[in-house]
N, C-alpha and C positions, 0 to 999 in steps of 0.2 A: 545393478539391475536397470535395464533400459525401460523407456516409457512403454514400448510395445508389450512388455510383460505385466504392466499394471493397469492396462486399459480395460479392466473387467468391470463387473457390475458394482463392486464395492472397492474401496480404497484401503490399502495397507497403511495404517496411520504412521508407520515408521518412516515413510517417504515424506511426511509432512514435518518431521522434526527439524529443528534448526540445523543440526549437523548434516542433514541430507537435503535441506531446502534448496540450496543453490543449484545442485545438480538436477533436482526435480524440476525447478523452474526452467533451466536450460533445456531439459528434455521435453518440456511442455510448450516451448516457444511456438512450435508449428501449430499446436492446438490453439494457443492464444491468438496468433495472427489470423488463422482461418476463422475463428469465432468472431473476432472483431471486424474483419473484412466482411463477413457474411451479415453481421448485424447492421453495419454501415452501408452495405450494398456497394462497396467500392474497394479497390485495392489501395491500402494505406502504406505509407513510407514509415518503416519502423524507427528510423532515426529522427524524423521531423514531425510526425503527426502526434498530437496530444492524445488521440484516441488510444493509441497503443500504450502510452504511459499509464493512462487511466486503467486500461485492461490489465496491465501488469500489477498495479496496486490492488485492483479488485481480485485478481487471481491469488495474490498473496493473502488477502483478507479471507478468501475462501479456504485457503490452507489453514489459517488461524482458527476459523470458526466451524470447520467441518467435523462431523462425527458420523459413525457408520449408520446411525438411525436415520440420517438424511438421504440414504440410498446412494445412487451413483455419484461419485465425486465430480466427474466431469459434467454431468447434468447440473449439479449444484453450482459448480464454478461458472457454467454458462449463464445461469440465472443471475449470479452476482455480477458478472461482467456486463450483461445486458442492462441491468437496472442501474449500475454505476454510470454507464454511457447515457442512459436516458436522463438521469439526474444531471449529468454534465451538460447535455444539450438543452435541457429545460432552462438552465441558468446562463446559456450563451445565445448568441445570435447566429450560431452555426448549425443549420438544420440538416441532419442526415436523412437518408432513406431508411427510416427505422421500422417500417411496416414490412414484415416478412410475407413472402408469397404463400399461397395455399399449400404448395408442395414442400415447403420448408420444414425440415425436421424439428426446428426449434418451436414450431407452433404447439407441439405437445407439451412443452415446458410449462407454458402458462396454464394449460388445462389441468395439469397434474401436480403442479408445485405451487404452493401458496407463498407469495413473497413474505407475508407476515410470519410464516413459520421460520424463515431465515433471518428474521430481525433486521430487515433492511429499513433503517430509519431515515427519515427525511433530512435529519441534521447531518447525514453523511454526504450530502450533495457537495459537489465541487464546482465552484464557479470558474469559468474559463479565465477571467482576468486574474484570479488568484493563482491558477496554475501557471499562467504565463509569467507572472511576477516571481513566483517561487522558482520556476525553471531558470529564469535569468539570474536569480541569486545563487542557485545551486551551481551554475556554470562557473561562478567565481571561485568555487571550492573544488572544481573538477568533479562534481557529483551530478547525478541525474535522477529522474524518477525511478529508473530501474534499480539504482542503488538503494532507494528507499524500500522498494519491494523486496529486494534480496537481503537487506539488513534488518528488517523488522523482526523483533523477537516474537516467538510463538507463544511463550508462556506469559500469563498475566502478571505473575510476580516479578519477572524480569522487566517487563514494560513499566510496571509501577516503580521499581527501583530506579530505572533510568530516568523516568519522568521526575522523580524527586531530586535526582542529581541535576537534571537540566534546570529545574525550578530554582535550585540553589545557585546554579551558575548564572542565570539571567539577572539575579539580584546582586551579583558581584561584578562591579564595573571592570575590574582589571581582567577578569576572564573573558567577558564579552568583547572588550577592546582588543585583547590578544587574538581572539578568534577572528575578529573582523579584519585586523591588520595582517596577521600571519597566515590566515586561512588554515590554521591548525589548532588543535586543542592543547591548552597548557596542562598536560596530564598530571604533572606533579602537584600543581596548585589545586586542581580539582580533587585529587586524592586527599590532600591535606584538609581541604574545605569540607568534604563530605565523608571522610573516613572510609573511603572506598578502596578496594584493592586495585592496583595498577592494571592487572590482567583484565578486570571487568571493563575499565575505561577503554583500554586498547582494543579489546574484542568487539566492543560496540561503538567504536569511534565514529563511524559514518552516521549511525542512527542518532548518536548524541549531538553531532553537529547539526543534523536536520532538526532535531527537537529544539535546540537552542535558537536556531534561526527562526523557526516558526513561533516559539513561545515568546521571544523577545520583540515580536512585531504584533501590531494590531491589525495587520492586513490579511491574516489567514484564518479567519473564524470558521469558514466552511471546511478548510483542510484540517484544522484541528479536530473537528468533529469526525471527519472521514478517517483519520488516523487513530481514532479513539483516544485522543489527547484530552484529558479532563483536568480541570482545576483541582487543586488539593482540597479534599473534603467531599468531592462529588462521588456519587456511587457509580 
């Protein structure tokens, strides 16, 4: 089913499932680009501008956190994207034209939708310097912010399982060293260390690589919050 068939008032949650997420994000790229361009009041380069990467992460987060009680999915996603970009620019020296004109359709979003209702927490802010640093690191692994968005698990149980695996890995020097040198996961060693199934590690390879990169460094505190990465024992 194409995007034109799901742009109704409410969202079919089946489109947000992990097995459908990649196609849904691809079908939604025009919406993401147009929304981001409109918020920033300029035409952005999808390959080079951080704003698009942030919007992709925010859109994926909207997929993770949306339910039908929140009304129109695309209105909800617009709010998530808008506030993620605002948080980004607040933490950077790059100031966009964030004030919408009076005839902008998005004006109604702030009047009708409470940010608090969507649990947009300040700790999810992303600092520009962290994004640049992480982007440079991801390039070494032939990964991008788009990969983060597309590979993020929808279900909390899966995220928690992968987080525990990543935490075990960062405390195992041979695994971290192998990843840094080979730019690949030592799947067999991780399976032995964590008693995980090989299929789980392989299916979530990109997400695990990103988790290990972020968790093994002290440079990404804001990104950890944005990706809902919590220390063991946190609620």
